[in-house]
N, C-alpha and C positions, 0 to 999 in steps of 0.2 A: 604403614601406608606403601602401596605399589603403584604401578601403571595402570593396571586392570583392576586389582582387588584393592577396594578402599582408596580410589583413585586420589593420589596427592594433587594432582593438576587441578582436578575438579573441585577438591576442597579449597585450594589456593583461589581459584576463581569465584567461589562463592564468598571468600573473605574479602576479595576485591570489590565484589558486588556490594556488599554490606558496607564498605568504607568509602564509596564511592561518593565524592561531594562535588558541587559547583559554585562558583562564586558570581555575585553581581552586587552593584553600588546601591546603597539605600541612605540617603541623607548624608552624603559624603563620607560613609563607612563602607567598607567591603565585608559583605556578608557571606559566609560559608554555610552551605546548606546541604544536608544528606541528599542525594539522588538515588533513594532506594524506597521501592514501594514493596510493603509487606505482603508478599503472596503465600506466606507459610500456611494459611488455612488448608491449602490444597493436601498438605500432610494429613490433617484430621480426615480428609475425604479419602485418602489413599489408605490410611490405616484401617478405615472400616473394610477395605477389600483384601487384606492380607490373609492369604489361604482361603479365600473363597473360590472354589473351583471355576465356576463360570464368570466370575468378575475380576480376578486377580491381575489379568493382563490388559493393560491400557495402552492404546496408540493415539498418540495426539499428532495431527498433521495440520499445519499451518503454513502461511508464508514465510519466508526467510525473515530473521531479525524480530521475531515476536516473543523472544524469551523463553523458548523451549529448552534450550541449553542450560540457562540459567537456573530453571526449575530442576533439571537434572543434577546440577552442582549442589543446589539446597538438598535434594534427596540423597545423594552420596553423602554429604555432611551430616546429616540428621541420622541415617540408618546405619552408617559404617561401624563395625566394632573397632576399627583401628583409630576412629577420630573421636576425641572427647568433646562433644558439641553441647553439652547441658548448658553453660554459661550464655552460649549463643542464642538458643532456642528459648531459653527461659525469659528472655526478653522480646520475644516474638509472639505474634497473635496465636500461633499453634498451641501454646501452653496454656491459654486461657479457654481453649475450646471454642467452637463457632457456633453452636446451637443455643437458641434461646430457651429451649426445653430444658429444665433442669436435670430431668434423668439423663437424656442425651448428652448434655454438657458434662455430667460427671463421668459418663462412658468414655467421652473424647479425651478428658484430662487423665483418665487410667491410661487409655491406650497410648497417649502421648509419653507418658513414663515408661510404658511396657516395651514398646517397640524402639525407643531412641537407643542408638548405637547396640542394636541386637544383633544384626546381621553383617556378615561381610557382603559388601555390594561388590558387583561386577560390571565395571563401566566399559562399554565398546562404542567406539565412533567409527562407523563404516566409511567415513569420508577421510579419515586420517592416513596419510602415507600411501594412498591408493596408486599414486602415479609412480611410486618406487617400485612396483612389481609388474611383470608382464602378463601374468594369468591370475585368474581367481584363485587358484590352487596355492600359487606362491603367497599371495595376499593372507589367505586364510592361515596358512603354516606359520607365517610371521607372527601373527596374532596369538597363535597357539604358543609359539616360543615366548612370547611376552608373558602370557599366563604361567608358563612352566618357570620363568625367572621369578615371578612374583611369589609362586609357592616355594620355590626354593629359598627365597629371603624369609619368608614368614614361617615356614615348616621345613627347615633344612633336612630334618630325619623323616620326612614323610615317604611312605612306602611307594607312592605314586611316581615319584620321580626315578625309581628304578625300572619301572616298566610304562614309561610315558606313552600314551597313545596319539596316534596322529589326527584323532578326531577330538574337538573342543569338548563337545558334550559329554563324551566318555569319561575325560578327565575330571569334568565338573562332577559327575556322578560318583566318581571314586573318591573325590575330596569330600563330597557330602557325606559318604558312608563312613569315611574315615574319621572326620570331625563330629559326625551325628549332627550336622547343621544344615539350615537351608540358607540360601543367598536371595538377595534382592538385585535383580538385573535392571541397569540403565542403559538402553540402547538408543545412540543418537544417529541421525542421518541414515535412517534404515534403508531409505529409497535412493541413496546415491549411487550404488552400483547399479541398480535398475535402469536409473536415468543417464548412466555414463556409457557413451558410445564405445568406450575402450572395450567393453567386455561383450562377448558374442550373446546371440540369443539363448544358446545352450547353457553358457556360464550364468547367466541370470536366472534361468530357471533352477540350476542347481544351487544358487545363492538362496533361492526362496527355500529349496529343501532343506539347506543348511540352517535356516532361521526356524523352520519347524522343528528339526531335531534338537535345536538349541533350547526351544521354549516350551513346545506343547506336551502336556502330560508328563512333566519332568517333577519328580518329587523333590527335587532341590530347589524348585522355583517357588520361593513365597509370594512374590510379586515382581510383575515386570513393567517398566515404564518405557514406552518406545516413542520416538519421535521421527518425523520427517516432514516434508513438504508435499509429497504424493501419497495419497491414501492407498491403503492396500485394496480396498474395495472388492466388488462381488467375487468375481470369479476365482480370485486367488483365494480369498477367505473360504469360499465354498469348497474348495479343493484341498489345500494344504495348512494355511495358517489362518484356520477358522477359530482359534481361541481368544482372538482379540475384541474387546469393545473399543470401537473406533470412533474418534471424534474430529471431525475435520472443519474446514472454513465454513463449509455448508451445512453442517450437522453436528451442531454442540449447544445444547442447553444446559450442560452439566458443568464444563470447567472453562468456558469462554472467557471470563472475568479475569483468569490468571495469566491469560497470553495476550500482551499488549497491555498498555495503560489505560484504565478506565478514565471518563471526564473526570470524576473527582480527584484522581490521583494526579492528573496533569494540572488541574486547578490547584492543588496544594503546593506542588513543584513552583507554579508561578507566582503563588501569593507574594505581595509586595515587590516583586520583580518588574520594574518600569521599563525595562529593555527587551526582555523576551516576554511577552504577554500570553495570556492562554489564547487570545483571539489569533494572534500570529501562529501560534503553535497547531491549532484548529484548522486554519487555512491551509496550512503546509502538509500536516501529518495525520489528520483524522480521516474519516471517511469509511471505516470499517464498522460494522454494527454485529452486536450480539443479537440473539433471536428475539429479544424484547425490544430491540431499537436502540439499546444502550450504546453510546459511542465507544469505539476501540480505537486507540492510537498506536502506531508503529514505534515500538519500545527504543529500537536503536536510534532512530532519528531524532526522537525527542529528547534522549539522552546526549547525543551529539550536539544538538543545537543549543541545549542549556550548558554544557561542558564548555563549548567554544565561544559561546555567547554570540552566535551567528546563525540566522535563518537561511538555510540552502538546501540543495539536493544532496541528500546522504545516501540516498537509495543506490546511486552508482558505485558505493563503496562497498556493498551488500552482495554482490553477485557479478556474474558475466555482464559486461555492458551491451552485448550484442544479443542477449537473451530474447528480448522483445521481438527483435528483428527476426530472429530464428523461427519465432513462435507463429507470428501471423501470416496467415496465407492469403495474399491479396488477390488470388486468382478466384477465390470464391465469390460468387456472384453477389454484389451488394455491399462487400465488406469495406471496400474504400468509402463509400458513402457513409456508412455506419460509424466508422472510427473517426470521421471529421464530425458527426453530430455528438459523438461521446467527447471529443476534444472541445467542443462549444459547451460542455456541461449539461447535454441531455441525457436523461435516463430512458433507456431502451428495454421495451418488454422483450424477454427472450428466456426460452426455456434452457436451463443447464442442468447437469447432473455431476455426480461426484467423478471427477476425472482421476482414475487410479491407476496403480502399477500395470493392470493387464491392459489399460489403452496404450501405455508406453510398449508393451510386449507387442500388441498389435502394429503400432506405428513402425517398429523396426522391421516387422516382416512385409509391410506395405503391400499385401496381397487382398485387401478387403476393399470392394467398391462400396462407396456411399453416395447418398444423394447429397445435393447441394444443401439442404436444410440440416441433414445430419452432421456434414462437415462444419458447418457453421456453429451447430450446437456444441460440437466436440471443441471447437476453438475457443468459444467463449468460456466453456467450462474449464479448459486449460489455463485461461488468463485469470480466471477467479480463483482457481487452486493455487497459481503461482503469485497472486496478490496483486496483479496489474490492474483488475477490476474489482469491484465489490458488488456484492448481489444481496438486495434485500426487497421483499415484497414483490418478487417475480422481475425485478428490473435490474439491468446492469448499468454501471456507471463507472468513470475514472474516479478513484476515492478522493484525491487531494491535488495540491499544486505540485507537490513532490512527483507524483506518477504523471501527471500531465506534461511536465518537462522531458519525462523519458518518451512519452509519444511524440512530442515535438521533434525530439532528436531523431526518432524512427523516420519522421517524414523528411527530415532534412538528409538522411543518409541514403536514401533510394532515389535514383536518378528520375524515374517516372512520376516520383511524387514530390519532387523538389518544389514546383510550383504551389503545391499547397503549403509548405513549410514558408516559402517566401510571402504568401498570402496572410497567414498567421502573424509573421514578424511585421509586415505592413500595418496590419490592424492594430498590433501592440502598441506601435509607434504612434498610430492615429489616437488610439485611446489615451495613451501618456500625454499627448500635445493638447487634447481637449481638457483634460482634467488640469493641466499647466497653463490653460488660457494662451497657449502659444500658437496663435493664429497664423503666423507666418508659416510654421512647419506644417499645419493643418493644410493649407493652400497649396504647399509643395506636395503633400501626400495626395491630394485630390487630383492635381495635374498628373502626376505620376499614374495613378490608378485609371484616370480617363483614357490615357493612352493604351493601357492594357484592356480595360473592360469595355470600350465603346468601339463599335465597327466604324470605319471610315465614313460610310454613307448613312449612318444613323443620325436621326433626326432628334436632337436633344429636347425632351420633353420632361414633364414631371416623373414619369415612371422610369425613364432612364435614369435621370438624377438619383432617384430611389435606389435603383440598382447599384449605382456606384457607392452610395451610402452604406447599402448592404455589406458590399465588399470590404469597405475601409474599416467598418465596425463588426466585422465578422465575428471576431473572438471576444466580443463584449459580454456575451451571456454568461461566462464564467462568473463575473460578479454582479451582473446586472440582470433584471427581469425585462423583457422585451415587450413595448407596446407600440403598435403601428397603427395609424388612422382611428385613434379610439377617441371617444367623447370625453373632452376635459374642459373645465371651465364653461365658456360661451361658444365653443365649436370644436372642430374635430383636428387634433395635434397630428403632424406627420409622424413624428418619431419621439418617444420618450422612453427613457431607461431609467428604471427604478432600482436603486442599489440594494443588494440582498442584505447588506449591512447598512440599516437605516440611519446610521451616523454619517455615512459617506455622501458625496454630491448626487442630487437627482440631476439628469442630463435631459432637456428638453430641446428637441431640433425641429426647426421649420426651414423648409426649402423653398427658393424661389428661381424660376427660369425668366432670364431677361430682365433681372432685377438685382438689386444689391441686398448684401447680407443685412443692413441696417433695416430694410423693410421687413425682413423676416422676422428680426427681433421686436420691431414695433407691432407685428402681427400677434406675437406671443403675448405682449403687454395688453394689447386691445381686447383679446379673447380670453385672457387670464387663464391659460392653460395650467397654470401652477396653483390653482385654487385647492384648497383643502389637504395639501401635501402635509402640513404640520399636523393637521387633524387625524391623518392617516398614519402617523408615527415617523414621519420622515424629518429628522431633526438636523441633518447635514445642510450644507450650502446648496444653492440651486443655480445651475449653470444654464442660462438662456444662450442657444447657439444659433445663429442665423447662417445660412450657406445659400450664396447666390451664384448662379451661372449666366453669363452673356455670351449668347451665340455668336454675335457680330464679331468679337475680338477674342473669343474663346477663352476667357479668363473667369477665375473663381474669386469671390470675395467671402471672406470668413469674419465673423464677429461673434465674440463671447463676452457675455455680461454675467457677473457673478453677484449673487445675493445671498443673505443668510436666510435661515428658516422662517425669519420674520419679515423677510423681503426688504431688508435694509440693504442699499447699494453698498458692494465692496470694490468692485474692478470692473473694468471694460478693456477690451483689446480688439482691434480689427487690423485686417491685412487684405491685400489682393495678390493674385498670382501674375505672372508674365504670360502673355500670349504663347500658345504652344500650338499654333498652326503651322506645324513643321511637317516634312515628310516622314512618314513612320516607316520603320524597319520592318522587313517581312516577318522577323522573329516576334515583334509587338504583335502583329496582326494574328499570327499563329497562337501566340499566348492568349489573345483576346478570345479566340475561337474556343480553346480548351475551357477557359474559366467561365464562359457563359454557361457551361454545362454544370457547373458546380451548385449544388442545392444550397440555398442561402437561408431557407426558412424551414 
């Protein structure tokens, strides 16, 4: 085993993946469970492609941390001549074949034995040690030297060493001729040099030529597996690297189930685990979909959550923290409003395309004029490619809570968007207070929001009060479906929030101007707005929320009454605010003017 040839590092990486476990408590015992999803059937798929001229080069591009390198480590371990892997793979799915057809299954089993440990693998990671070199030529020369060191170690008497070429592909041609053997190439992070601003436009073009020389029409190439985040895409593939079958986040009906965890794999991990449940992992790390709508989870984040026994944001550790900030161009007309709608869990109809390496090259030139619609399409295409948005059935959305946190951080980091960030935090506090029946905090938030949202000369009526409620519950759509002025029971309810998880509480809100919160709750009872909730599948508790505002002394009253799904009384809380008839600051007035423009529906 060497650094490039039959990579020792990649073999050990696969062994560590195989042996990864996590612990959890079950009935006062500590359970140790394997954190390994058997993706080895992809080897059966790839064995079918070996030495097939138009099919043997596969490029997989997905967002980071979806297991692309892990698959590469498995391929190195399986194909490498210098690694005895029979005992490992005989225990995995690949050894049994994947086809239900008897003849095809027999062929798969035959190929499994035939190709195992048959080839020297050549592993190149084009993100390794890039910063240690000033130019592309220096970097490629260092890789060539690593290859030479491996050849010297494995074949110390090789004729190649006497006349070693400064081009990698020529040395591989010579080695293949000398050994009368072919190689399997595993290329990781192919696009890192394309997306790295360290390299000039010309250097990036020369790198594309280098890849073409390394892979295209080479007799030593039995099979190539190449990965990255950014697809090769049209123009580059039509000109120089046109030898790949490419599968991206937007176009993969062949291998999607091998990258990221499937729903069943995550359910298997969580079985019997009372601390980290499937529902929690789904809320935080799900949101991507295969072409058939099958759920795909972020591999890295699921593994981290289970290993650390903690649900939180692990995306921050998987790349540059400022990447999203650098991607979004808020100068494009309508982007601010659309990002806010996405944050509120809305799915937006949007045309996107495969954002590829040539798009990166054009960006670096910055000489192409584009329409607003074209810039918006390109922006969203880039965000889908990088995994910040998911795309399914013609609509974009923020995939999950983990990515939602990234978008909130984005708002808080930009001065002109700080008020959006504050608004979302304010809303999160109000939602939490409502669910906790904390009416004192609810009154305080309403008082604070009133100062921000209402102009000094505004006459407070029912519509103004609804505007304030829209503001304080701005972010509730992430977990709730929204109903306003809808027929329920014997009347028309002001606001009702139906939980997406029907085990969570339903929130029914009635508003009163110049009346107390108790009156609002009494109306909920008299009009029976809660009728048929259980029949509709809502089995959580029901929160009856009354909110009253008195113009004379400028005070809010809040009351929350909690009932179970059978409408048995559980709890009641009520509070009132202090008068806030005080001189407002100019900054408050300015803020209220800006926030009035925010679309709330």
